[in-house]
MILUMKE-690065 format. One record per residue (C-alpha): x, y, z; residue in one letter. Coordinates in steps of 0.05 Angstrom, whole numbers, padded with zeros to 5 digits, always signed. Layout:
// MILUMKE-690065
XYZA;...
// end
This chain:
// MILUMKE-690065
+00001-00001-00004N;+00063+00046-00007Y;+00062+00064-00078H;+00126+00116-00065Y;+00169+00050-00055H;+00217+00031-00109Q;+00203-00043-00103I;+00135-00026-00127T;+00154+00008-00188R;+00202-00052-00201Y;+00148-00100-00191V;+00103-00071-00239L;+00158-00064-00294W;+00166-00135-00284K;+00094-00149-00292H;+00080-00109-00348E;+00143-00147-00387N;+00110-00213-00361S;+00045-00199-00392L;+00064-00180-00462G;+00037-00222-00524L;+00101-00252-00557H;+00101-00190-00610N;+00088-00138-00551D;+00146-00085-00541R;+00180-00099-00476K;+00206-00043-00430V;+00280-00044-00428S;+00324-00036-00367P;+00350+00029-00397W;+00274+00055-00403E;+00253+00029-00338Y;+00318+00067-00303L;+00301+00128-00350G;+00372+00127-00381L;+00347+00136-00448I;+00292+00168-00483G;+00257+00237-00468K;+00238+00263-00399S;+00162+00243-00415N;+00184+00173-00425M;+00214+00167-00356Q;+00172+00114-00314S;+00124+00129-00265T;+00063+00096-00230L;-00001+00120-00244E;-00064+00113-00200H;-00119+00080-00238I;-00169+00115-00193S;-00144+00176-00190A;-00117+00210-00120R;-00157+00272-00131N;-00215+00256-00177P;-00242+00315-00215R;-00318+00296-00210D;-00315+00255-00141A;-00293+00241-00073H;-00250+00187-00048N;-00274+00166+00021T;-00227+00155+00076E;-00230+00080+00074E;-00218+00082+00003F;-00153+00127+00010R;-00126+00087+00063S;-00143+00017+00040K;-00145+00022-00037Y;-00113+00086-00064L;-00044+00070-00065N;-00054-00011-00066N;-00010-00044-00118I;-00078-00064-00155G;-00093+00005-00168N;-00027+00028-00195L;+00002+00017-00268A;+00075+00030-00288F;+00069+00081-00342M;+00112+00137-00383P;+00110+00206-00351K;+00078+00239-00406G;+00021+00184-00411M;+00008+00193-00336N;+00009+00271-00343S;-00048+00263-00397T;-00090+00217-00355L;-00086+00266-00298G;-00147+00267-00253N;-00195+00236-00299R;-00248+00179-00281S;-00230+00106-00290E;-00286+00106-00342L;-00249+00170-00383E;-00183+00131-00378K;-00210+00064-00405Q;-00200+00083-00478P;-00128+00112-00473L;-00113+00052-00436L;-00138+00010-00489Q;-00101+00038-00538A;-00034+00037-00501S;+00023-00005-00527S;+00032-00030-00452Y;+00000-00100-00439A;-00019-00084-00366A;-00059-00020-00389H;-00101-00059-00439R;-00110-00108-00383E;-00140-00057-00337I;-00178-00025-00391A;-00212-00090-00407D;-00228-00100-00334M;-00260-00029-00331I;-00297-00048-00396L;-00323-00117-00363T;-00339-00093-00300R;-00370-00023-00318G;-00333+00008-00264E;-00264+00010-00229W;-00273-00003-00151N;-00249-00042-00095E;-00263-00107-00117E;-00227-00093-00187S;-00169-00067-00147I;-00162-00128-00101L;-00169-00179-00158A;-00109-00141-00199R;-00073-00145-00135K;-00085-00218-00133G;-00055-00225-00197D;+00005-00189-00185I;+00016-00230-00119I;+00005-00288-00159H;+00056-00265-00206F;+00112-00248-00150I;+00103-00314-00126I;+00112-00348-00184D;+00170-00303-00213R;+00211-00303-00148W;+00188-00372-00127Q;+00162-00346-00058V;+00146-00395-00007K;+00082-00380+00019V;+00023-00413+00059S;-00053-00401+00064E;-00041-00363+00126T;+00011-00310+00089T;-00013-00244+00109P;+00000-00216+00041V;-00057-00265+00011L;-00109-00241+00063V;-00151-00179+00042N;
// end
């Protein structure tokens, strides 16, 4: 739940590269580190549900439990992050769908299928990311592991 942690961006970068289809472009380590390209291509984290939404208000519970949850975050170039701004999830959906990033398209599909982006969506995506982490780094877990409990 701490989106400023460097590990979060690293995990989402690795997750992005794992999702892509065979022909999808992978984000290189140099792009991840911001060592090549323009500054608007530097990697950032986007809140799918905006921190300061334009036309809505986040409850205190949502801010504390879901806003900075890894399931609500997407690895994204700085320029695209700025473009999305504080739009609603439904306004972001077509832009995410047109993205070259597989995770963005996956999120767009979830928004389209569910008709919204809410706590359930965030927890579902968090679960997918946790399973990716467990598989990728061969983490030993049990059914009582706290991170698996919502």
